[in-house]
N, C-alpha and C positions, 0 to 999 in steps of 0.2 A: 796429626796431618789428615786432612780430609781428602777424600777421593770422590770424583763424580763419574757416574756411569754415562757414557755417551749414548744417545739414542741412535740406533742403527739407521743408516741412510734410507733404507727401504721404508722404515716406519715413518721417518720425516716426510718422505715423498708422499706416502699414503695419507698422512695427516693433512698435508697441504692440498692434495687432490680432493679430499673429503671437504675441507673448508671451502675450496673454490666451488665445489659442486653445490653445497648448500647456499653459498652466496648467489650462484646462478639461479637456483630455484627461487630464492627470495627476490632477486632482481626481476625475474619474469612475472611472478605473481604480484609483485608490487605494481608493475605496469598494468596488469589485468584489474587489480583492485582500484586503480585510479581512472579506468576508462570511463566510468559513469560520471566522474567529476569533469572530464574533458578539459584538462589544463591547457592553456593557450588556445582554447576554442577548438580542440581536436582530440579525438580518442588517442592519437599517437603522442599527445603531449605528455601522457603518463610515462611513455618510454624515455622521454628526455629527463624527467624528474628522477625516474628509477636509475638512469645512467649516472646522474650526478651523485645520488646517494651511494651507488655501488662503488664509484671511483673513490669517494671520500672514505668509504668503509674499508676498501682494500688497502689504501695508504695508511690509515690509522691502525688497522689490524696488524700490518707488517711492522710498523714502528712499535706497537704494543708488545708484540712477540719478542722484539729485539730490545726490550727493557725500558721503553719510554712509557711510564705509567700514565702520564697525562693523556697520551694518545688513546688509552683504554676508555676514557670518559667519552671521547668523540665516537669511538667505535660503538659503544653501548647505545648512544643516541641514534646512530644510523641503524643499529639492530632493532631499536624500538619502532622506528619508522617502517622498516621492513615488516615487523610483527603486525602493526596496525593495518597496513595495506594488504598484507597476506590474509589476515583475518577477514578483511572486507571482501576478499575473493573466495576463500575456502568455505566460510560459513554460509553465504548465500548460495554458492554452487552446490554444496552438500545438502542444504536445508530447503532449497527453493520449493521443491515439490511438496514437502511436508508443510511448509508455511502456507502455501496456496490451499492445500487441502484443509488445513485447520481454519483458515479464514473463511472458506466456503461453508464449512460446517457451522462456524460461529454466526455467519450471516443468516443461514437457514434457521437456526434457533432464534435469532433476533426477529426475523419475520414472523415466525410462529407466535412469539411472545407479544410483539407489537400488534399483530392482527387481533389477538384475543383481547388485548387491552383497549383497542380502538373500536371493537365491535359493539356499537350501540343500536345497530339496526338488526332486527330479526330478518330472516329470509322473506317472510310475508310482507313486512314493511318495505323492504328493499324492492320487491316485485311491484308493490303498489306505487311506490315513488317513481319507478321507471315507467309505469303505465301513465301516471299523472303527467310526467314530463313529456312523454311521447304524444299523448292526446293534445296537450297544450301546443306543442310544435305543429301538430296536424291542423289545429284550428287556424293558426297563423299562416301556415302554408296554403290552405284553401282560400283564405281571405286575400292573400297576396296574388295567388294564381288567377282568381276570378275578379279581383279588385272589388270585392263585395261579399256580402254574407249570404251565400246560396245554400242549397240543400245539403251539400257535403260539409260545409262549414258548420251548419246547424247540427248535423249528425255527430261531427267530431266534438262539438261543444256539449252535446247531450252525453256522450261517452265520458268526457272529462268530468262533468258534474256527478255522474254516477260513481266514478272511481274516487274522486277527490272529496265527495260528500258536500259539494258546494251547490249553490242555486243561482248561477250566473244566467240572467235572461239574455236571449239573442236580441240584436237590435231590430228595430222596426224597418229600417231602410235596408233594401237589398244592396244598393250601391253605396260604397263608402269612399270618403275623401282620403287623401294621403294622411292627413292629420288624424282622422278617425282610425285608420289602420294602425298608425303608430301608437295611438292610445290603447288599442286592443293588445298590442305587443306588451306594453308596460303593464296592463291589467293582468294578462295571463302569467307574465313572469312574476308578478307580485303574488298571485294566488299560489303558484308553485312554490315560491319561497316560504310563504306562510304555512303551507301544508308541511313542508320539510321541517320548518322550525318547530311545529307542534308535535312532530313524530320523530325528531332526531334523537331524543333521549335526554335523560336528566343531566343538567349542568352544561348543556351545549348553548353557547352564546351566539356563535356565528355558524348557522347550520350549513350554509353553502360551502364554506371552507372545510368544515368538519366532514361533510359528505365526500368532498374531493379527496381528502386524506384517507378516508375509509376505503374509497374505491381504489386508491393507489395500493394499499396493503392487500385488498381483495385480489387485485390483479397479480401482485407479487406472489401471493399464496397459491394462486391457481396456475400461474405460468412460469414462475422463476424457481420456486422451491425444488422442484424435481430436477432442474438443471444444476442447482447447487449440490444436490445429493450426488449427482453423477460426477461432478468435479471433486467432491470429497472422497471419492473412491478411485479416482483416476490414477493409474500407476505409471503413466508415461513420463519420461524424463523431460525436463524443460531446460534447454540451454540458456545460460545466463545472458547471452548476447541478445536473445529474442524475448526476454521477459515482457517488455512493454508492449510488444505486438502479439503476444500469445492470446488466443481467443478466450481461454478461461480467465486470464487476468483482466481482459477487457470487460467480460461479463461481471466479474467481481467489482470492478471500478464503477460500472454503470449501476449495479445493484446498490452500492453504498450511496450513490447520489440520489437514487430513487427513494431509498429508505429515509434519508434525511429530508427529502422533499415532502414525503408523506407525514413525517413526524412534525415538521413545521406547520403543515396544514391542520393537523389534529390539535396541536398546541394553540394555534390561532382560534380554532373553533371552540375549544374549551376555555380559552382565556387563561390557561395555566400551563406550566411545564409538565404536561402529562407524560410525554415520551422524551427520552434522552436523545439528543443529537449525537451521532457517532463522532467521536473526537478525531480531528483531522491528523493529529500526530500519530494515530494508530491505524486508522482506516482511510483509504484502502492500503493496507500494508503490502499486498502483492505487487502493486504497480510501482513500489519504491524499493523493491529488493535490489541490492547492489549499491545503494547509496550509503555512504559511511555513517551518517547520522542514524538512518534507519537500522543499519546492521547492529550498532551498539545499543540502540533502544530495544531491539528485539532480544539481543543477548541479555540485557538487563532483566527483561521480563521472563526469560527462560534460563536464568543462571542456575536454577536448581535442577536442571535436566542433565543427564549423563551425556547426551549427544552434544550439548553445548560445551561442556568441559572437555570432551574428547577433542574437539576442533581447537579449542584454546590451547590445550597441552601440545597438540601436534604443531601448531604455529610457533609456540614458545620453543619447542624442541629444535625445530629447523632453524629458526632465526636467531636464537640466543644460546640455548644449552649446548648444542654441538660446537659452534665456534668458540664459546668460552671454555669448554672442555679441552679443545685442541690448544687454545691459548695457554691453559695451565700446564699442559704437557710440553709445549715447545718453548715457552718463555725463557729468556736468559736468566740463569740463577745468579745470585749475588757473588758467588765465588768463581764464576766463569769469567774468562777474559773478555774485554770489550770486542764487539764485532767490528773489525776494521773495515768491513765492506761499506759501513755507513759513512766513512770518512773519505772515501775516494782513494786515489793513488797517492801514497806517501813518498815524498822525495827524501832522499838521504841527506843528512846534515853534514857529513864529512866523507872524504874519499881516502 
């Protein structure tokens, strides 16, 4: 004869309270994890979906505890949904600051690397080119201002010839027609382009594009790198709700776009894939924190880190381990009588 020990009522009540508590935690953080997705076109759409999953979970869990094994399958499916959505909230919320700091540091290193690889101009050549370009513009400005080739235009042309090493003669006519002025614009632009092409460096096919890319990285190195350094050591917490409007995140997003713009220019100038374009599925990572796809892509890249596993284990514990443990303790055993409460009120068959 076998005997079964009944679970004390206080323990049963405590177990059910604990189960309801973890279900409530899973429900609310499922809503938060779905906010970025905006189901039904609203942030509160996640609350509707979370409510549907919660109700199905409670019903199937109760039936599973009372001996309906088929119900356990549906409960586990609901628990998996809670786990995925909870992970999409807990991981970004806990790791947001770290991910932003890491991305800022990675972009700083990318700028340093790309700037070095793009540098075909020495400081001396760069200064000369800027002078050549400035004097050429000064010549055109004087011609257009006076509608002719006066003393100031001649002086500017003389300066241009000295810096560029050219021998462009001034026109004999002091007054110029509109067509002649336009011809001078084309001629000066052609001389500047030819000077740039001959001094841009080995392997440069399109000097203008290459120079524009070079200047983009020069500007990033001088004006953006120190900002990224500050972001990389910033210890301020960033609420998940304000990720997309956070100033640091905006700077990172703009920096990624600028880096890619510079890389495209360099590649066009070289005629080869000299610099890699930052992949869109990774950069900018900071501006996509909270999106389910981005969360799991990031987890995949950082799966070997303890912090990543800590959050995964926490979500598993709350959404699956605790309820399953309670289920194993409270479930109806095979030798226990059927729970009549599932059958409603039983009418007597005889009087």
